[in-house]
N, C-alpha and C positions, 0 to 999 in steps of 0.2 A: 500479362502473358498473351502469347499469340493465340488467336482464335480464327475460325474460318472467315469472320467478318473483316479481320485485319490482314488477310492474304493480299499482298500487293499485286498479285496476278489478276485480281478482279478489276483493277482500274488502270487506264492508260497513263495516269498521272503518277509515275513511279519516282521521279526525281523532282524535288520541289525546293526552290530557293525561298528563303525568308529574309527580307531586307528590313533591317531595323531590329536590333537585339536587346531592346528594353524588356520590361516585365512581360508585355504581351507577346513580343516576338520570341522570347525565350520559351514561354509557355506553349506557343504554337509549334515551335521546333520540337519540344518534348512530345507533344501529342502525335506529330507526324512520325517521329523516329520510333516511338512505341508501336505504331501501326505498321512498321516495316518499310517506311519510305526512306530513301536516301535524301538527306537534308543538307542544303548548303546555306549556312547562316552568314549573312553579310551585314557589316556595320562599318560606318566610316571611322569609328573610333576603335583602335586596336585594344585599348583598355576595356571598352564596353564589351567587345567580343570575348575577351578573357573572362570578364565577370559573368557573362552569359554561360560560358562553358563551366565555370565554377559552380554556378547555380544549378546547372543540369546534373553535374556530378553529385552535388549535395542532395537534390531531390530524388535521384535514382538510388543513392545510398540509403536514404530514408525508406524508400519503398522496399529495399532488400531487408532492412532491419525489421520492417513490419510484416515480412513474409509475402509481400505482393509481387516481388520479382526474385529470381534467382541471381546469383552472381554472374552466371553465363548470360542470362537475358540482359542484365545491366550492361555487361561488356558489349553485347551485340548492339544495344541501343546507342551507346556512346560511340561505337564504331561506325554507325551510320551517319554521324554528324561531322561535318567539317566546316570550319569558319574561315572568313577572310574579310578584307576591307575594300575589295574592288568588285564592282558590279559585273566585270567580265567573267567572274566565277559562275554567273548564272547562265552561261552560254548553253549548257546542256540541259537546262531545266525544262520540264514539261509544264510546270506551273510556277509562277513567281507570286508570292504574297508580300506586299509591302505594308509595313506597320511603322512608318517613319512619323515624325511629328505632324500634327493636324495643321498643315500649311499648304495651300495650293502651290506656292512657289517651290517648296521642297518636293512635294509629290510630283509636280510637273517635271522637275529636273530628273527625278528617278525614272519616270516613265519615258522621257526622251532618251535617256542613256540606254534604257533597256531595249528600246526600239532598235538600236544599233547593235545590240548584243545577242538577243535571243533568236531562236528559230521562228519561221513564219507561223507555225502552228501553236506556239507557246501561248498559254492563257496568262494574262496579267490581272491579278486581283488586288484591289485596294482594301485595306482594313479600316478605312475611315468610318466613323459613325456620325460625322457632321458635315462633310463636304460633298459636293455633287459628283456622283460617279459619272454622270453624263458629260459634265464639263471636263473631267479627267480623260474620258474616253475620246471626246471630240478632238483633243489635241494630240492623240496618239496616232501612230502610223497604221495601227490595226484596231480601230475602235470596236470592231465586232468581237474581238478577243478580250475586251476589258469588261470586268464586272466587279462587284463588291463582295467581299467575303468577311463578314463581321463576326469575329469570335467575341466571347465575353470573358472577363477576367474573374478568377484565374482560369485560363484556357484548359488546363488538364481536368478541372473539376466541373466546369459549366457545360451543360449539354447543348445549349442553343447555339446555332450558327445561322445568321441571316444571310441568304444568298440574294444579292441585289442586282437586278437587271436594269440597264438603261434601254432606251428605245433603239440603241445601236447594237446591243448585245446579241450575238448569234445563239439560238436555242441549244446548239450542240455544246457550246462552252458552259452554259448553265447546267445542262444535264451532266456533263463530266464532273463539274465541281460539286453538284448535289450528290452524285454517287459517291464521290470521295468523302464528303461529310458523313454520309451514312456509314461508310466503311471505317471511319474514325470513331464510330460509336456516338456520333452527335445526332441531333435532331434538326435538320435544316428546315427553315421557313423561307418561302419565296416571297420577296417583297419588291416593290418598285423603288425608284430613286427619289427619295425626299429626305431632308435632314433628320437624323435621328432614327430613320426607318420606323419599325414598330416599337420595339422595347424601349429604346432610348427616347423615341419621339413621345412616348407616354410618360416615361420615368422622369425626364429632365424638366418637363413642365411642373410636375409635382414637387421635385426638389427645389425649383425656383420659387414656387409658392411658399414652401417651408422657410426658405431663406428670407423672403419678404416678410413673413409672419414674425420671424425672429428679429429682423431689422426694425420692425414697427414696435418692438418691445411688448407684443401681445402676450407672449409666453416665454419662459426661459428655454434655453437650448435643451436642458435635461428633460423638461416637461414635454416639449414638442417631440423629442425622440422617444420618450417612454410612451406617449400617447399613441404613436403610430405602431410601435412594437406590440403593445398590449391590446390596443383597440382594433388593430387590423392583422395581427399575427405576422408582421414583417420581421425578417431576420435582423434588420438594422433600422435605426431611426434615420430620417432624411439628412440631418445635419452631420451625423457621424458618417453617413454614406458619401456626402459631398467631400468630406475630409479624405475618405478612402480613395475616391475617384480622382480627386485633385480639383480644387476650386477653379484653377485656371482652365483646366480641361472642360469643366462644366460650363464656364462662361463662354468658351469657344463654341461648344455645341449649341448653347442657347442663342448666341448671336447668329449662327447659321440658320437655326430654326426661325428666329424672328425675321431675318432678312427675307425668308420665303413666305411665312404665314402672316406677318404683321399683326399677329395676335398678341395682345398685351401680356397674356399669361406666359409668353415665351421671351418677353423683353427682360434681359438679365437684371435681377435685383441689384441696385447700386452697391450693396455690400459685397457682392461677388467681385465687382471691379476693384473696390477698395482693398479687399483682401489680396487679390491677385497682384495688384500693383505694389502692394507692400511686401510681397514675397511670402505672404501667409497662405500657402497653397494647400494646407492640410497635412496629412501624415508625412508626406515626402519631405516637407520642410520642417516638420516638428511642431507646427502650430497652424491652426485654421480656426474653425469654430471651437475646437477644443485644443488643449495644449498636451503634447506628447513627451515621453521620456527623452526621446532623441529623434532626429530626422529618420524617417523610415520605420519608426517604432509604432506598434499598435497600442502600447500602454499609455492610458490617459493619466495625467497627473493634475493635482489641484492647482488652480490658478485663481486670479482675483474674482472670477465670476462663479466659482464653485460654491454651491449653497453650503451654509454652515450647518454642522451637525448639532444635535442637542435639542433642548426643549424650545417650544415656540415662545416668541416674545410676549404673546398675549395668552392668558388662560381662558380656556373655553368654558361653556356652561355644562352643568351636569346632565347627562342623558342616561336615564334608566329604562324608559319605556318609549316605544316608537309606534306611531300610527302610519299605516300604509293605505292610501286611498286608491281603489281600483280592483278589478277582478280578472284582468287579463293575464297573459303570460309574464309580462314585465312586473306587474304588481305582485303576483304570487312568488316570482323569483326573488324580488327584493325582500319580501316578508320572510322567505326562507333564509336568506343571507343574514338578516338581523337576528332571527331566532337561533340560528346555528352559533352566533356569537354570544348568545346568552341574554339578549334583550327580550323584555316582554313586548309582544307585538299585538296591536289591534289592527285587524285586517277588515277595513270597512268598504262596502260597496253600496250600490243603489238599492239593493234588496238583501234580505237575510239569505235567500236562496243562492244568489250570486256569490256572496261572501263564503257560504258553506262550500260551494263548488270550487272556489279558489283554494280553500284550505284542503279540500280533498285532493286537488292537483298537487299541492305541496306534499301531502302524505305519500302519493305515488312517486314523486321525485325522491323523497327520503328513502322509500323502499328500494328504489333502484340503486341508491348509494350503498345501502346495506348489502344488496345482492352483489355489488362489485367489491365489497370488502372495504369501502371507504369510511364506514362508520358502523358502530354496533347497533343492534335492534333497540337496545336500551337508550342509547344516545338519540336515536331517531324519534323514539316515543317522547323523550323529554323535550326535544326540539319542537315537536308538534304541539305539545301541551302548552308551550309558551305563546302560541298563536290563538287569539280570541277573535272569531268572526263577528261582524256586526253589520246590521242593515241600515245604520244611520251614522252620519259623521258626528253626531252628538257624543259618540263613544270616544272621541278624541279629546274630551274635556281635560283629562289628566296627563296626556302624553307630553314628553319633553321635546320630541322631534316628530313633525308630521311631514310625510313624503307623499306627494301625489304622483300617480302613474296611470293617469286616465288618457283619453283620446288626445291626439296631437292637434287640438283645436283651441285657438287662443280664447275664444269666448267661453268655452266649457271650462278651461283652466281658470279664467278670471272669476267666474261664478263660484268655482270650488274654493279659491283663495278667499273670496268674500265670506264664504261659509267658515273656513278655517278661522278667519278673523273673529267671528262671533263665538265659536265653540272652544277654541284652544285657549289655554290659560296664558296669562301674561308671561313673557320670557321664553315661551316655546319657540323653537326654530322651525320655520316653515320652508320646505324645500320642494322644488319642481324637478321632475326628471326629463323635462323637454329636451329634444335633440336639436331643435331648429328655431324655436320661438323665443321672443325676448323675455328674459327673466324679469326685467324691470316692469313689464306690463302686468305680470302676476303680482309683483310687489305693490304696485300702485292700486291694486284692487283691495288692499288692506289698509288699516289705519296704522300699521307698524312695518313699513317697508324695510326698515333696518334689520328686521328679523328674517327676511326672505333671501334665499340663496338657491343656486342651481346645483343639483347632484345628478349628473347625467351618467346613469348606469348603462352598461352595454349588454345586449341580449346574446345568450342566456345569462342572466345576472349571477347565478350561483357559480358559473364557470369562468366568466370574464373578469379579469383582475383590475380593470381600469374603471375609475370614476373621474369624470371631469367636474371640478369644483368651480362653479361660475359665480363670481361676485359681480353685483351691479355697483353703480356709483353710490348707492344708498346703503349697501350691506355693511353692518357693524363688524368691527374687527373680531370681537369675541364670537360672533356667529360663524365667521370663517374659521376661526381656531377650533370651534366646536366640531364642525363638519370634518376638518382635517383629522382631529382626534378620533372621531367615530370611524372614519375610513380605515385608520390604523387598526382599530379594534375588530372591525369586520374583515380584516385582511385584504383590503383593496388598496391599490396604488393610486393615490390622489394626485392629479395634476391641476394646477391653477390656470385659469384663463378668464378673460373679461367677457362681458355680456354682448356678444355680437354673433351674427348668424353662423351656424355650423360649428362654433367653438373651435377646437383644434382638429379633431379627427374628421368630421364631416366636411369642414372647410377645405381640407387637403384631399380627402378621398373622392368627393363627388365631382370636382372638375376633371380629375383623372378618368373617372368612369365616363363622364360626358364626352371627353376627347376620344375615348375608345369607340364610342358609338359613332362619332363623326368620321372616324377612319372607315367604318363599315359603310356609312352613308356614301362616302366618296369612292367606294369600291377599291380602296387601297389594299385591304387585306381581309381575309375571312374571319368569322367569329372564332373558328378553331385555331387559326394561326395566331390571332391576337392573344387568345387565352394561353396557348402554349408558350408564346414569346414571353409573357409576363411571369408565368410560373417557372419556366426554365432559365430565362435571362434576368429576371428581377427577384426571384426567390419568393414570389407571392404565393400564399397558400391556395388561393383560388384565382382564376382568370377573371377579368372584369365582367364578362358576360355571365359566367357562373355566379358571381357575386350579385350582380344586378337581379338575376332571376330569384336568388335566395332572399334578398332584401325586399323585393317587390318593386315592380316598375312604377307603380303609383306612388309609393313612398319615396322612391328615388326622384321622381319628377317633382314632387312637392318640395323636397329639399333643394333641388336645383333651382326651382322658382324662388325660394326664399333667398338663396345665395345671390342670384341675379338681381333680385329686387334691392337687396341691401348694398351690394358692392357696385352695382350699375356698370359692370364690365361686360361689353358685348361678347367676350370670349366665354362668359359664364351662362349665356342664353341656352336653355335646354335644347338638345339636338332634336330636330323635327321628328326623326324616326322614333325617339322615345315617346314623344307626344302622340304620334299616330298609333303606336302599340297600346298605350294606355287607353286612348279613345276607343280602340277596338276590343277592349276588355282583356287584352293579353298582358296579364300582370305578373307573370313568372310562375314559379312552381305552384303557388297557391291556387292558380286557375288552370294548371295543366299546360299552359303555353305562355312563353314570354319571348325571349330571343331564341329559345329552343322549345321543343315540345317534350312533355313529360308524360309517362304512363300514369293514368288515373288509378288511385288506390281504392 
């Protein structure tokens, strides 16, 4: 519905041409027409222009059915749109937005033709997310009127618009387009000209890493996607997102990024080239990382790589009682999870007092659940009764599964596993919750490495659904089966991965966070703009700097160092700004200052 913000009298950009009427061009056309602009849609294909009109008719009819538009408003919107196949139709436009294929040759041709058609004051905007705006501007007859206007798909729903200036762009053009974006109900972020800009510059490096992880057969496509959804709260997993974006499009963006950065993290994973050249471009072709019901369909269907349903091939060991070692937030959270599932839990710490304090913390957590109506007071009392605090690990003598959740220090963990080896009965499964250290090093500290496995819970353990199940080359099959069965009983989603730094989530998450810090170091964009771009453009629940301050900059730096040491990739070297902040004691929320300052409680 029309609002004061969408009053076209507020902006001099009243008539706007959109060149290229694919999915993005059609979406932008709808956004503009809904905001009261006269829109000229242009596409070289008459059939594509007709499909665009049909899509607009369908989407606006859907809005009427849902009560979001009246029939009159729908008629007015459609009446503001006209389409054609000739660029001369843009002669009266105040702004032209091109969203033709990501090719310099095609875009140059469009800009050259527009130079001979439009008025001298018309602003020319490219919708590219991968190509150089400066290069396109330099070849134009009016470089000062050329800029980037990067919408996100689907344009009607996504709030972010990146406004991209080159060194040639006139400030007045930037101001006019920025005002327009605000009037469209979007949130504009001002960025400079580099491939991927902010959102895609961070997003596509992460997607590339995920593709490489899958190509290396480190984890299945389902487990990679589930890990990032459940471990990071993302709306889609990276491989499903690549299929949605288009694998060929992703490859183009990455090649442009790599040409400028020469960062190996941006060098397209070979599998992206293989899929692209085979025509397996994702949803639009009906097959990419997943197989779909039909080209253009979102429905995933079973294929040769789909995991089989049913019972595991190997039977696990019986687990009735669980020992949890540690007294911190993670240990108490894990103990709570097991007790809620009906397991008898021994919660052991270095002293009786620490163990009792950890049990008291669990009691308060259960009380909060009762207060929120998530469990009864009786169930909470029964859960707490299942937990026995102990001041010595000797209390683990009869447990079937021992889980350590102590400090992220390899020597501390090795000593603890040596203790487990002495006190735990034969056949007990021994698990580490490490997020970054080698599980096999814990295993080698025992005389029974076949019984050792990683169970990486996420904080807070009672709320987070993911557990990364980490097998070493020595882990027995029935130990793996046992932990998978236990994860099902405690209502966690288990994903399988091998014993290498970062496992799935941290190996994909922390390079992305590190690259965000590098953007700030290079004065490319501000903390606020980067956080806004990733939340609005990528659907992330938190921006990278919000997340870094929550996780702790010291923890983040430690994980970055582990990843850099293991993979030996220069692109994984911790950003100097992160090291400087940690050295200064600015560790995030826990110290009151990290990338931002926080009020002391």
